[in-house]
ROLO-420165 format. One record per residue (C-alpha): x, y, z. Coordinates in steps of 0.5 Angstrom, whole numbers, always signed. Layout:
<atoms>
+-------+-------+-------+
!  east ! north !    up !
+-------+-------+-------+
!     X !     Y !     Z !
...
+-------+-------+-------+
</atoms>
This chain:
<atoms>
+-------+-------+-------+
!  east ! north !    up !
+-------+-------+-------+
!   -23 !   -88 !  -387 !
!   -20 !   -91 !  -380 !
!   -22 !   -87 !  -375 !
!   -15 !   -85 !  -373 !
!   -14 !   -83 !  -380 !
!   -20 !   -79 !  -380 !
!   -18 !   -76 !  -373 !
!   -10 !   -75 !  -376 !
!   -13 !   -71 !  -383 !
!   -17 !   -67 !  -378 !
!   -10 !   -65 !  -374 !
!    -7 !   -64 !  -380 !
!   -12 !   -59 !  -383 !
!   -13 !   -55 !  -376 !
!    -5 !   -55 !  -376 !
!    -5 !   -52 !  -383 !
!   -11 !   -47 !  -381 !
!    -6 !   -45 !  -374 !
!    +1 !   -45 !  -378 !
!    -3 !   -40 !  -384 !
!    -7 !   -36 !  -378 !
!    +0 !   -34 !  -374 !
!    +3 !   -33 !  -382 !
!    -2 !   -28 !  -383 !
!    -1 !   -24 !  -375 !
!    +7 !   -25 !  -377 !
!    +6 !   -21 !  -384 !
!    +1 !   -17 !  -381 !
!    +5 !   -15 !  -375 !
!   +11 !   -14 !  -380 !
!    +7 !   -10 !  -385 !
!    +9 !   -14 !  -391 !
!    +4 !   -13 !  -396 !
!    +7 !   -18 !  -401 !
!    +6 !   -23 !  -396 !
!    -1 !   -21 !  -394 !
!    -2 !   -22 !  -401 !
!    +0 !   -28 !  -403 !
!    -4 !   -31 !  -395 !
!   -11 !   -29 !  -398 !
!   -14 !   -32 !  -402 !
!   -17 !   -29 !  -409 !
!   -24 !   -28 !  -407 !
!   -25 !   -27 !  -399 !
!   -31 !   -27 !  -396 !
!   -29 !   -20 !  -392 !
!   -33 !   -17 !  -386 !
!   -33 !   -11 !  -382 !
!   -38 !    -7 !  -379 !
!   -39 !    -1 !  -385 !
!   -36 !    +5 !  -381 !
!   -36 !   +12 !  -386 !
!   -32 !   +16 !  -381 !
!   -26 !   +11 !  -382 !
!   -22 !   +12 !  -388 !
!   -19 !    +5 !  -387 !
!   -26 !    +1 !  -386 !
!   -29 !    +0 !  -393 !
!   -32 !    -6 !  -396 !
!   -27 !   -11 !  -400 !
!   -27 !   -17 !  -403 !
!   -20 !   -19 !  -406 !
!   -14 !   -21 !  -403 !
!   -10 !   -15 !  -405 !
!   -16 !   -11 !  -403 !
!   -16 !   -14 !  -396 !
!    -8 !   -14 !  -396 !
!    -8 !    -7 !  -396 !
!   -12 !    -5 !  -390 !
!    -6 !    -6 !  -386 !
!    -3 !    -1 !  -390 !
!    -8 !    +3 !  -390 !
!    -9 !    +3 !  -383 !
!    -2 !    +5 !  -381 !
!    -3 !   +11 !  -386 !
!    -9 !   +15 !  -382 !
!    -6 !   +12 !  -375 !
!    +0 !   +14 !  -370 !
!    +4 !    +7 !  -372 !
!    +8 !    +8 !  -365 !
!    +1 !    +8 !  -361 !
!    -2 !    +2 !  -365 !
!    -3 !    -4 !  -360 !
!    -6 !   -11 !  -361 !
!    -6 !   -16 !  -356 !
!    -8 !   -24 !  -358 !
!   -11 !   -27 !  -351 !
!   -15 !   -33 !  -355 !
!   -13 !   -36 !  -361 !
!   -18 !   -43 !  -362 !
!   -18 !   -48 !  -367 !
!   -22 !   -52 !  -371 !
!   -22 !   -55 !  -377 !
!   -21 !   -50 !  -383 !
!   -24 !   -44 !  -377 !
!   -19 !   -40 !  -373 !
!   -22 !   -35 !  -368 !
!   -18 !   -29 !  -365 !
!   -19 !   -25 !  -359 !
!   -16 !   -20 !  -356 !
!   -15 !   -12 !  -354 !
!   -13 !    -8 !  -359 !
!   -12 !    +1 !  -359 !
!   -10 !    +7 !  -363 !
!    -9 !   +14 !  -364 !
!   -12 !   +17 !  -370 !
!    -7 !   +21 !  -374 !
!   -11 !   +27 !  -377 !
!   -15 !   +28 !  -369 !
!   -10 !   +25 !  -364 !
!   -16 !   +22 !  -361 !
!   -16 !   +15 !  -358 !
!   -19 !    +8 !  -359 !
!   -19 !    +2 !  -355 !
!   -23 !    -4 !  -354 !
!   -24 !   -12 !  -355 !
!   -24 !   -15 !  -362 !
!   -25 !   -22 !  -365 !
!   -23 !   -24 !  -372 !
!   -25 !   -30 !  -374 !
!   -22 !   -34 !  -380 !
!   -23 !   -39 !  -385 !
!   -16 !   -43 !  -389 !
!   -18 !   -46 !  -395 !
!   -13 !   -49 !  -399 !
!    -7 !   -46 !  -395 !
!   -10 !   -39 !  -396 !
!   -14 !   -34 !  -392 !
!   -23 !   -35 !  -394 !
!   -26 !   -31 !  -389 !
!   -24 !   -25 !  -384 !
!   -29 !   -22 !  -381 !
!   -28 !   -17 !  -375 !
!   -31 !   -15 !  -369 !
!   -29 !    -8 !  -366 !
!   -31 !    -3 !  -362 !
!   -33 !    +1 !  -368 !
!   -36 !    +7 !  -364 !
!   -29 !    +8 !  -361 !
!   -26 !    +8 !  -367 !
!   -31 !   +12 !  -371 !
!   -31 !   +17 !  -364 !
!   -24 !   +18 !  -364 !
!   -24 !   +19 !  -372 !
!   -29 !   +25 !  -372 !
!   -26 !   +31 !  -371 !
!   -28 !   +35 !  -365 !
+-------+-------+-------+
</atoms>
C-alpha cells in the first residue's frame, strides 16, 4: 500500500464515521427510533454514569435498547424545553467526539437541568459500536428529585 492510498483509506474511514454520526444526530432530532436501531450495531459499548434518580439513564447493550433511550428521555422530559447544541465535532478514523451544551425540564418535577456534555462514538462497518456520554449528571438527578 502506498502512502497515498493509506491516506485515502484513512480519509474514507473518517468520512464514513462523520456521515454515520450526522445520520445519528438527524435521526435523534427527528425522533426516528427505527433509523437509530439501524445505525446502532447489534452489540454496543454503552456508557453513561449510572444515576438511579434518572429513569432514562440505565445500562444498555443492544442497538434496540440504545435507540429507545431517546424515546424514554422524551417521555420523562418536556419536549418543548429540550435543547442541545453541538459546538465541537471531531473525527479521527472510526472515532468521533461531540461536545456541546444541553438543557431540559423534567416533566414530573417541573425542575430544569443543564450543563456541558461530551459524547464519544465509534463507528465500525457503518454502525455505531460505542456510545460514551459524559454530562452533568448531578444537575439531571437534582431535576428528577421531587422537592
